[in-house]
NUDRENGU-261137 format. One record per residue (C-alpha): residue in three letters; x, y, z. Coordinates in nm, 3 decimals. Last residue first. Layout:
{ALA,{X,Y,Z}};
...
***
This chain:
{UNK,{-0.416,1.235,2.066}};
{UNK,{-0.170,1.100,2.224}};
{UNK,{0.050,0.971,1.877}};
{UNK,{0.012,0.650,1.922}};
{UNK,{-0.295,0.574,2.149}};
{UNK,{-0.515,0.811,1.883}};
{UNK,{-0.314,0.620,1.577}};
{UNK,{-0.425,0.291,1.676}};
{UNK,{-0.745,0.392,1.742}};
{UNK,{-0.754,0.602,1.422}};
{UNK,{-0.654,0.258,1.238}};
{UNK,{-0.926,0.039,1.404}};
{UNK,{-0.894,-0.328,1.401}};
{UNK,{-1.229,-0.558,1.547}};
{UNK,{-1.316,-0.450,1.181}};
{UNK,{-1.635,-0.326,1.032}};
{UNK,{-1.930,-0.343,0.777}};
{UNK,{-1.892,-0.705,0.765}};
{UNK,{-1.640,-0.906,0.901}};
{UNK,{-1.625,-1.305,0.900}};
{UNK,{-1.367,-1.358,0.634}};
{UNK,{-1.136,-1.156,0.726}};
{UNK,{-1.172,-1.336,1.073}};
{UNK,{-1.132,-1.665,0.932}};
{UNK,{-0.872,-1.543,0.700}};
{UNK,{-0.626,-1.424,1.025}};
{UNK,{-0.313,-1.266,0.913}};
{UNK,{-0.094,-1.199,1.197}};
{UNK,{-0.008,-0.880,1.179}};
{UNK,{0.251,-0.611,1.081}};
{UNK,{0.232,-0.229,1.180}};
{UNK,{0.506,0.018,1.023}};
{UNK,{0.498,0.403,1.103}};
{UNK,{0.655,0.679,0.954}};
{UNK,{0.669,1.003,1.153}};
{UNK,{0.823,1.390,1.065}};
{UNK,{0.471,1.474,1.208}};
{UNK,{0.370,1.693,0.905}};
{UNK,{0.489,1.425,0.719}};
{UNK,{0.273,1.164,0.800}};
{UNK,{0.354,0.822,0.608}};
{UNK,{0.139,0.486,0.763}};
{UNK,{0.272,0.190,0.655}};
{UNK,{0.044,-0.059,0.733}};
{UNK,{-0.097,-0.450,0.743}};
{UNK,{-0.411,-0.490,0.906}};
{UNK,{-0.459,-0.887,0.826}};
{UNK,{-0.518,-0.805,0.430}};
{UNK,{-0.251,-0.488,0.327}};
{UNK,{-0.230,-0.144,0.345}};
{UNK,{-0.003,0.154,0.217}};
{UNK,{-0.132,0.489,0.393}};
{UNK,{-0.067,0.826,0.334}};
{UNK,{-0.141,1.107,0.636}};
{UNK,{-0.112,1.491,0.489}};
{UNK,{-0.452,1.518,0.663}};
{UNK,{-0.349,1.396,0.996}};
{UNK,{-0.664,1.227,1.174}};
{UNK,{-0.891,1.400,1.323}};
{UNK,{-1.202,1.350,1.078}};
{UNK,{-1.150,1.020,0.858}};
{UNK,{-1.457,0.859,0.955}};
{UNK,{-1.530,0.632,0.662}};
{UNK,{-1.215,0.667,0.493}};
{UNK,{-0.956,0.634,0.813}};
{UNK,{-1.188,0.386,0.932}};
{UNK,{-1.078,0.123,0.647}};
{UNK,{-1.328,-0.153,0.676}};
{UNK,{-1.635,0.002,0.419}};
{UNK,{-1.263,0.074,0.196}};
{UNK,{-1.273,-0.280,0.115}};
{UNK,{-1.614,-0.388,0.092}};
{UNK,{-1.677,-0.100,-0.216}};
{UNK,{-1.993,0.147,-0.141}};
{UNK,{-1.771,0.422,-0.189}};
{UNK,{-1.902,0.740,-0.028}};
{UNK,{-1.524,0.817,0.092}};
{UNK,{-1.425,1.080,0.373}};
{UNK,{-1.068,1.110,0.320}};
{UNK,{-0.766,0.984,0.489}};
{UNK,{-0.596,0.903,0.200}};
{UNK,{-0.496,0.509,0.053}};
{UNK,{-0.184,0.486,-0.195}};
{UNK,{-0.229,0.267,-0.506}};
{UNK,{-0.314,0.573,-0.742}};
{UNK,{-0.515,0.804,-0.511}};
{UNK,{-0.765,0.620,-0.296}};
{UNK,{-1.011,0.786,0.045}};
{UNK,{-1.132,1.030,-0.275}};
{UNK,{-1.329,0.717,-0.423}};
{UNK,{-1.514,0.757,-0.788}};
{UNK,{-1.445,1.141,-0.803}};
{UNK,{-1.055,1.046,-0.747}};
{UNK,{-0.831,1.041,-0.468}};
{UNK,{-0.463,1.260,-0.523}};
{UNK,{-0.160,1.087,-0.314}};
{UNK,{-0.043,0.899,-0.615}};
{UNK,{-0.079,1.229,-0.825}};
{UNK,{0.224,1.396,-0.644}};
{UNK,{0.471,1.153,-0.731}};
{UNK,{0.362,1.171,-1.101}};
{UNK,{0.442,1.560,-1.053}};
{UNK,{0.770,1.439,-0.897}};
{UNK,{0.881,1.215,-1.160}};
{UNK,{1.036,0.944,-0.962}};
{UNK,{1.426,0.877,-0.820}};
{UNK,{1.467,1.238,-0.722}};
{UNK,{1.826,1.349,-0.579}};
{UNK,{1.830,1.524,-0.209}};
{UNK,{1.991,1.209,-0.061}};
{UNK,{1.723,1.007,-0.147}};
{UNK,{1.432,1.167,-0.305}};
{UNK,{1.043,1.026,-0.375}};
{UNK,{0.884,1.342,-0.139}};
{UNK,{1.103,1.230,0.170}};
{UNK,{0.855,1.097,0.360}};
{UNK,{0.737,0.877,0.030}};
{UNK,{1.110,0.728,0.101}};
{UNK,{1.060,0.704,0.446}};
{UNK,{0.788,0.472,0.409}};
{UNK,{0.990,0.267,0.121}};
{UNK,{1.229,0.263,0.431}};
{UNK,{0.992,0.171,0.718}};
{UNK,{0.948,-0.159,0.517}};
{UNK,{1.301,-0.297,0.532}};
{UNK,{1.271,-0.237,0.975}};
{UNK,{0.931,-0.399,0.956}};
{UNK,{1.070,-0.695,0.784}};
{UNK,{0.952,-0.749,0.418}};
{UNK,{0.740,-0.986,0.185}};
{UNK,{0.641,-0.896,-0.099}};
{UNK,{0.331,-1.128,-0.257}};
{UNK,{0.091,-0.849,-0.314}};
{UNK,{-0.105,-0.709,-0.627}};
{UNK,{0.185,-0.682,-0.859}};
{UNK,{0.269,-1.085,-0.839}};
{UNK,{0.583,-1.153,-0.974}};
{UNK,{0.580,-1.344,-1.335}};
{UNK,{0.581,-1.725,-1.313}};
{UNK,{0.252,-1.754,-1.474}};
{UNK,{0.066,-1.885,-1.173}};
{UNK,{0.191,-1.578,-0.931}};
{UNK,{0.515,-1.489,-0.796}};
{UNK,{0.581,-1.452,-0.418}};
{UNK,{0.848,-1.169,-0.364}};
{UNK,{1.085,-1.284,-0.101}};
{UNK,{1.256,-1.160,0.189}};
{UNK,{1.346,-0.794,-0.046}};
{UNK,{1.653,-0.619,0.137}};
{UNK,{1.553,-0.193,0.121}};
{UNK,{1.884,0.009,0.046}};
{UNK,{1.657,0.355,-0.090}};
{UNK,{1.900,0.308,-0.419}};
{UNK,{1.841,-0.089,-0.393}};
{UNK,{1.440,-0.063,-0.378}};
{UNK,{1.373,0.183,-0.630}};
{UNK,{1.528,0.186,-0.980}};
{UNK,{1.688,-0.166,-0.953}};
{UNK,{1.462,-0.346,-0.729}};
{UNK,{1.153,-0.220,-0.923}};
{UNK,{1.281,-0.295,-1.239}};
{UNK,{1.413,-0.666,-1.143}};
{UNK,{1.058,-0.669,-0.986}};
{UNK,{0.901,-0.579,-1.321}};
{UNK,{1.062,-0.869,-1.518}};
{UNK,{1.102,-0.782,-1.896}};
{UNK,{1.503,-0.691,-1.867}};
{UNK,{1.556,-0.396,-2.047}};
{UNK,{1.550,-0.367,-2.431}};
{UNK,{1.315,-0.082,-2.402}};
{UNK,{1.055,-0.250,-2.604}};
{UNK,{1.128,-0.560,-2.344}};
{UNK,{1.050,-0.303,-2.071}};
{UNK,{0.717,-0.118,-2.188}};
{UNK,{0.608,-0.524,-2.243}};
{UNK,{0.667,-0.604,-1.895}};
{UNK,{0.549,-0.299,-1.770}};
{UNK,{0.221,-0.306,-1.946}};
{UNK,{0.205,-0.684,-1.825}};
{UNK,{0.255,-0.523,-1.466}};
{UNK,{-0.005,-0.300,-1.530}};
{UNK,{-0.251,-0.568,-1.561}};
{UNK,{-0.160,-0.760,-1.268}};
{UNK,{-0.186,-0.432,-1.069}};
{UNK,{-0.561,-0.383,-1.225}};
{UNK,{-0.660,-0.768,-1.187}};
{UNK,{-0.593,-0.753,-0.787}};
{UNK,{-0.940,-0.609,-0.676}};
{UNK,{-1.060,-0.274,-0.532}};
{UNK,{-1.365,-0.151,-0.768}};
{UNK,{-1.422,0.218,-0.743}};
{UNK,{-1.674,0.327,-1.005}};
{UNK,{-1.707,0.588,-1.308}};
{UNK,{-1.363,0.596,-1.454}};
{UNK,{-1.398,0.304,-1.679}};
{UNK,{-1.757,0.201,-1.745}};
{UNK,{-1.844,-0.077,-1.521}};
{UNK,{-1.861,-0.493,-1.534}};
{UNK,{-1.529,-0.508,-1.736}};
{UNK,{-1.463,-0.846,-1.882}};
{UNK,{-1.142,-1.029,-1.752}};
{UNK,{-0.902,-1.106,-2.040}};
{UNK,{-0.599,-0.880,-1.966}};
{UNK,{-0.583,-1.078,-1.637}};
{UNK,{-0.546,-1.431,-1.783}};
{UNK,{-0.270,-1.265,-1.974}};
{UNK,{-0.092,-1.125,-1.639}};
{UNK,{-0.133,-1.449,-1.409}};
{UNK,{-0.453,-1.447,-1.202}};
{UNK,{-0.477,-1.323,-0.854}};
{UNK,{-0.519,-1.535,-0.501}};
{UNK,{-0.819,-1.450,-0.286}};
{UNK,{-1.041,-1.109,-0.372}};
{UNK,{-1.207,-0.979,-0.603}};
{UNK,{-1.371,-0.653,-0.709}};
{UNK,{-1.449,-0.663,-1.074}};
{UNK,{-1.286,-0.468,-1.334}};
{UNK,{-1.375,-0.144,-1.463}};
{UNK,{-1.107,0.047,-1.483}};
{UNK,{-1.118,0.281,-1.141}};
{UNK,{-0.881,0.108,-0.941}};
{UNK,{-0.668,0.417,-0.900}};
{UNK,{-0.404,0.235,-1.090}};
{UNK,{-0.585,0.106,-1.330}};
{UNK,{-0.756,0.461,-1.413}};
{UNK,{-0.433,0.567,-1.433}};
{UNK,{-0.293,0.370,-1.647}};
{UNK,{-0.612,0.470,-1.867}};
{UNK,{-0.914,0.265,-2.059}};
{UNK,{-0.994,0.325,-2.347}};
{UNK,{-0.924,0.014,-2.572}};
{UNK,{-1.109,-0.134,-2.265}};
{UNK,{-1.402,-0.039,-2.352}};
{UNK,{-1.514,-0.029,-2.722}};
{UNK,{-1.238,-0.306,-2.783}};
{UNK,{-1.018,-0.359,-3.065}};
{UNK,{-0.742,-0.199,-2.927}};
{UNK,{-0.749,-0.427,-2.642}};
{UNK,{-0.510,-0.676,-2.823}};
{UNK,{-0.236,-0.417,-2.860}};
{UNK,{-0.142,-0.396,-2.468}};
{UNK,{0.086,-0.125,-2.515}};
{UNK,{-0.101,0.187,-2.651}};
{UNK,{-0.409,0.001,-2.541}};
{UNK,{-0.313,0.109,-2.168}};
{UNK,{-0.418,0.408,-2.284}};
{UNK,{-0.201,0.715,-2.170}};
{UNK,{-0.302,0.919,-1.902}};
{UNK,{-0.022,0.801,-1.622}};
{UNK,{0.263,0.836,-1.892}};
{UNK,{0.493,0.585,-1.979}};
{UNK,{0.849,0.485,-2.048}};
{UNK,{1.025,0.838,-2.035}};
{UNK,{1.242,0.709,-1.747}};
{UNK,{1.072,0.996,-1.526}};
{UNK,{0.733,0.815,-1.578}};
{UNK,{0.888,0.456,-1.527}};
{UNK,{0.983,0.607,-1.177}};
{UNK,{0.643,0.736,-1.106}};
{UNK,{0.468,0.372,-1.231}};
{UNK,{0.703,0.246,-0.968}};
{UNK,{0.608,0.440,-0.678}};
{UNK,{0.243,0.299,-0.750}};
{UNK,{0.361,-0.031,-0.783}};
{UNK,{0.497,-0.003,-0.479}};
{UNK,{0.157,0.107,-0.300}};
{UNK,{0.011,-0.255,-0.439}};
{UNK,{0.274,-0.436,-0.251}};
{UNK,{0.065,-0.339,0.068}};
{UNK,{-0.174,-0.548,-0.056}};
{UNK,{0.026,-0.829,0.120}};
{UNK,{0.279,-0.691,0.340}};
{UNK,{0.409,-1.108,0.391}};
{UNK,{0.644,-1.092,0.665}};
{UNK,{1.011,-1.070,0.751}};
{UNK,{1.143,-1.094,1.068}};
{UNK,{1.370,-0.774,1.185}};
{UNK,{1.112,-0.596,1.349}};
{UNK,{1.040,-0.893,1.581}};
{UNK,{1.013,-0.710,1.897}};
{UNK,{0.838,-0.386,1.970}};
{UNK,{0.978,-0.057,1.841}};
{UNK,{0.868,0.328,1.909}};
{UNK,{1.110,0.631,1.830}};
{UNK,{1.312,0.487,1.642}};
{UNK,{1.531,0.800,1.461}};
{UNK,{1.393,0.859,1.078}};
{UNK,{1.275,1.209,1.138}};
{UNK,{1.058,1.004,1.382}};
{UNK,{1.051,0.672,1.284}};
{UNK,{0.815,0.415,1.451}};
{UNK,{0.820,0.032,1.420}};
{UNK,{0.552,-0.221,1.553}};
{UNK,{0.551,-0.595,1.474}};
{UNK,{0.358,-0.890,1.514}};
{UNK,{0.018,-0.754,1.602}};
{UNK,{-0.279,-1.004,1.606}};
{UNK,{-0.525,-0.768,1.750}};
{UNK,{-0.409,-0.732,2.119}};
{UNK,{-0.060,-0.706,2.017}};
{UNK,{-0.159,-0.382,1.846}};
{UNK,{-0.324,-0.226,2.125}};
{UNK,{-0.051,-0.334,2.349}};
{UNK,{0.199,-0.168,2.073}};
{UNK,{-0.019,0.150,2.109}};
{UNK,{-0.013,0.119,2.514}};
{UNK,{0.365,0.143,2.512}};
{UNK,{0.432,0.392,2.219}};
{UNK,{0.175,0.649,2.358}};
{UNK,{0.441,0.895,2.454}};
{UNK,{0.613,0.842,2.165}};
{UNK,{0.993,0.869,2.252}};
{UNK,{1.273,1.136,2.258}};
{UNK,{1.626,1.036,2.347}};
{UNK,{1.752,0.702,2.349}};
{UNK,{1.572,0.476,2.124}};
{UNK,{1.242,0.258,2.210}};
{UNK,{1.266,-0.076,2.248}};
{UNK,{0.881,-0.134,2.383}};
{UNK,{0.769,-0.383,2.599}};
{UNK,{0.490,-0.554,2.469}};
{UNK,{0.387,-0.832,2.736}};
{UNK,{0.306,-0.635,3.024}};
{UNK,{0.147,-0.432,2.768}};
{UNK,{-0.089,-0.647,2.670}};
{UNK,{-0.256,-0.673,3.059}};
{UNK,{-0.321,-0.314,3.025}};
{UNK,{-0.437,-0.311,2.675}};
{UNK,{-0.706,-0.565,2.785}};
{UNK,{-0.795,-0.402,3.090}};
{UNK,{-0.822,-0.055,2.850}};
{UNK,{-1.079,-0.285,2.650}};
{UNK,{-1.290,-0.405,2.940}};
{UNK,{-1.298,-0.013,3.084}};
{UNK,{-1.451,0.078,2.729}};
***
């Protein structure tokens, strides 16, 4: 433990907080040091929309990796408000080629968003939309949590076809930017496409901390901007409810809940393995390399943490990670 604090003390000299005038978080400096000691690039904390802790480089865009998935959940809630879909409708309502498959024909959009539709866990570059539709199920829909890119790519194809049917631009990215990001005031630095030229829905979004935090503030405000709801309120609430297969994962958002899931991604998230003491209302968008967007309504906080993705270290992880969400939040909040 002494070695940990020695490292943090040394890093603290390099990680000068740029907090707003007025109220600051007492744990700001030590939390910035902890982040920097673990490949950190940027930290930005807002309380009631005002900056109370900040590192440098919060305006430099970085890939949020699977943090992109949580934006897909918000897209679905917006599409529910627009009358384009229902969370419990089957994907086969739109994906006609699935109708003759005994298992795929029963998969719901909710199951795709909660990673319980039956596609296998996978890492690496996602396949295109059409190829993702062809992936065989390895579990009965609704029975097992299996984290991977395929469900998000399939949601991308569902939205593409629904947008065509509605006579709109079929690009899901265009829909997200028009319906959500533009009203929120988010500027996208980049959004990578997959091998088929369609936007990657499982990853690929590039944002600065200052832009990503705006999405968190939108969530903290209950899916509203200036008091106006941009998404269906019931669908929005369901984004943050876990499933029987994994209590720590809702519809594209992570939750501080004890999880019995054996999925390797869940096992490396200590807010799922040991959530005791963490704010119960916290919700998290998380990406590879420990990219994080934490939203804690009860404490009026929105927190972004971005880091370098060390692929070698990521592949060597087994059962736990050097980065600890619990440690970072404990230092930051002074708990």
